[in-house]
N, C-alpha and C positions, 0 to 999 in steps of 0.2 A: 849801622847794623840794620838788616832787613827786619821790618816789623813782623813779618810772618814767622820768623824764628822766635821772636819774643811771644807772639800770640800762641804759637804751638807749645812753647814752654809753659805758659800760664794754664793752658788747657790740660796738659799732663799733670801739673801740680794740683789742679782743681779736681780732676777725675781720679788721680792716683794710678793711672794705667796708660801705657802707650796705645793699647788696643782701644780703650774707651775714648781716648783723645782722637784717634783716627776716625772713629765712628762719628764723633761730634763734629769734627771738622770736614767730614766727607772726603777724606783722602785715605791712601793706603797706609798700613802700619810701617812699611818700608820707607815711605816718604817722611813720616814722623821721625823715625830713627835717623834718617839721613839729615834732617834738619837739626836734630839734637847733636849729632856728631859735628856738624858745621859750627853750631853755636858754641859747643865746648872747645873746639879748636880756636875759635875767635877769642874766647875768654881765657883760655889756658887753664881750665878747671873742669872737674867732673861735677855735673849738676844733679844727677839722679843715681840712686842705688836701685838696680832692677833685681827682683826676685820673683818667686812664684806668686806672692801676694800682690804684685803690681810694681809700682815705682814710687819711691820716697825720696824727698829732697835731701841732698847732702848739705853740710854747713854752707858751702859755697852757693848752692842752689837757693837756700833760704835767704842769703844775703842779696842774691841777684833778683829775687822775686819782686821786691818793691821797685827796683829799677826797670824791670820788664813792664810792670803795670804802668809806671809813669811814662815809659817810652810809647807804649801803645796808645795810652790816653792822649798824650801830646800830639801824636800824628793824627788821631781821629779828630781831635779838637781843631787842629790846623785845617783839615778838610772842611769841617763845618764852617769855620770862620772865613776862610778864603773864598768859599763858594756862596757867601751870602749875597742875596740880590739887593738891589737898591731899595732903601726903606726898611730893611730887615736888620735889626741890631743883634740878634742872637738866634742860634739854632739849638733846639732841645729835642732829645730822643726820649720817649716815654714807652716803656714796655710793661705789659701786664698779661695775666691770664685772660683768656677769652671770656670766661664767666664774669670777670670784673669789668671788662669792657662793656658787656651786655647790660644796657640800662645805665648803671652808675657812671662809668667813665666816658661813655659816649655823650651823655648829657653834659658832663663837665667839659669835654673837648669842644663841643659846640659853643658853650658859654665862653670858654677860654679864647677861641678864635675871634669872637666878637669883641672881647675886652683887651686882648693883647695882640693887636693886629701887626705889630712890628716884630713878632717872634715867630720863627718858622718851627713847626712841630712835626717830628716824625713819630708816628704811632706804630708800635709793633706788638705782636702776639707771641707769647712764649710760655713755657713751663718754668718752674722754679730754677732748675739747673741752668737753663739757657739765660734766664734773666740775671741770675747771680753772676754768671761768667761775663755777661755784657757790662754789668756794673763794675766788676773787678777790672776788666779791660779798659773801662772808660768809654765804651761805645754807647752805653745807655746812661742817661743822666738821672732818670727817675724810674724805679721799678716798683710795681704793685703786685703783691703775691701773698699767699697764705702762710708759707713756712720759709721765711728767709733765713739765711745763715749769717751769723755775726762774722764780720771781716774787718781787718784794720782799715781805717779811713772811711768806713761806711756807717751812716747813722740810720737808725730804725725808728719809725713813728707809727704807733697804732692808728689804723685808719677807721675800721669799723668791725663789728662782730656780725658775721653772716649767720642767719638762722636757717639751718637746713632742715626741711620738713619732708616727711614721707608723703608722696602723692601717688595716686593710682588712677588709672583710667576706669571709667564707669564699668562696674561688674567684674573688675579684675581683683582677685584677692591679693592683699599685700604680701610681699616676701615669699611668693610662690615661685614656680619655675619661670614666670615672666618677669622676675625681679631684675632690674638693670643696675649693676653696680657702677657708680660713677667714681672715678679715682680723683677725689678732691685733695689728695696729698697724704703724707704720713700721719698728720695729726688726726684727720678724719678716719683713716684706717685704724688707728689705735682705739678711738672712741667707738667706732662701729663694731669692731671685734669684741670689745668689752660689753656692749649693749646687746649684741646678737651672737653670743658664743656658739649657739647650736645651728646657726645658719651655714649651710654647706656652700661649696663654691658656686658662684653665680654662673648662669649659662651665658650671660653677656656682660662684659666689662668694657667701659669706654673711658678715655682719659680727658674728654672734653664734654662739659656739661650740656652745651647746646645739642651735641650729637645724641646724647642720651635722651634728652627731652623730645627732640624731633622723632627719634625712633619710638618713644613711648606714645606720642600722639598719633603716629601712623600705624602702629602695630599693637598697642595696648601694653599693659604691664604696670610696673611701679618702680619708683626710685626716689632718691633723696636729691632735692634741689633747693637753692636759696628761695626763701619765701617771697622776696621782692620780685623774683622772676616768674613765679607761678601764682601769685595772689589773684591776678585778673582771671586766669584760667579756672581757679577754684570758684571765684565769684560767679563766673559764667556757667558753672556746672560741667565744664569740660573735664576737669579733674576733681577729685575729692580727697580729703584727708581722712584716712582710716582713724577711727576713734582710739584713743589711748596709745597711739604709735609714738615712740620716743623721738625727740628731735635732737639736733646737735648744734653746737655753737663753734664756729670756725673763725678765728681772727684773721683779718686782712691787714697787711702792713705796707707802709711806704719805706723804701730803701733808697738812699741817695748819698752822694759823696759829701764827706765832711768839708772839703775845700772847694765847694761849689761856688758858682757865681750867685751870691745871695740876692743881687738886684733882680735877677731873672727867675731863678729857681724858687726862692722863698714865696713870692706871690702865687706861683703855680701850686705849691704845696698847700698854702693856706686855702686857696680856692677849692682844691680837691678835698681837703678835710671838711670844709663847709658843705660841699655836696654830699659827702658820705654821712655827715651828721644828719642832714635832712632825710636822706634815704633810710637811715637807721630809725629815725622817728616814725616815718611812714610805715616801715615794716612792723 
């Protein structure tokens, strides 16, 4: 069976829509539909019920889901294992939000490369939906994100609590027309709305923290950012924390396969937890 058929099936199941799956896979909707017709013909069963709300799995589709995930993961793992260079015993893909790479995970990656020289690491940036899909497909071995979804055969471990603080450029009043809303995910959105119910729609919204911070530093304004990222800028007087401004706590999580290679993955997880613990203490 063509693994692209299985991957397309898993994407539709994850998004609940042929249209959304096409957008995520960067192909046309007609290609998605054609792949599903081919897959259903090969299996001799209908896999989705399509309606105005999107696409939902049939009983046959639910039964096939675990096999599709295993198929994709097996092929991906085969690519990793077959392509190992001499002296490399394993290949691991780690995906995380860019805000978590910044500082925390970059430091961990440098330490990891010095200590586990016989492991090849592929580092990726993504948002929660992409990271979860990669974990489900088996393309990503370790995912680090703020709001993971519970899935069969995935384990979740709390990594650290991000302390988001409001910072402002010198002379810029907080939460005015220069406010930059950073999309830190649904958990932050809920907390932010409850804490600032009267705040109107922001003039600028970004989905990447570094982009919001770079804009703030170049153009002024204010926004919420992890304290560990802006502490040095606050200490230098480049940014300041408005008095009495509420902060937010956002939990970061590790997500990984339950049936992982414990000899390789577990030491990496333990090292990352140790780095996060030290970062949390410094914060």
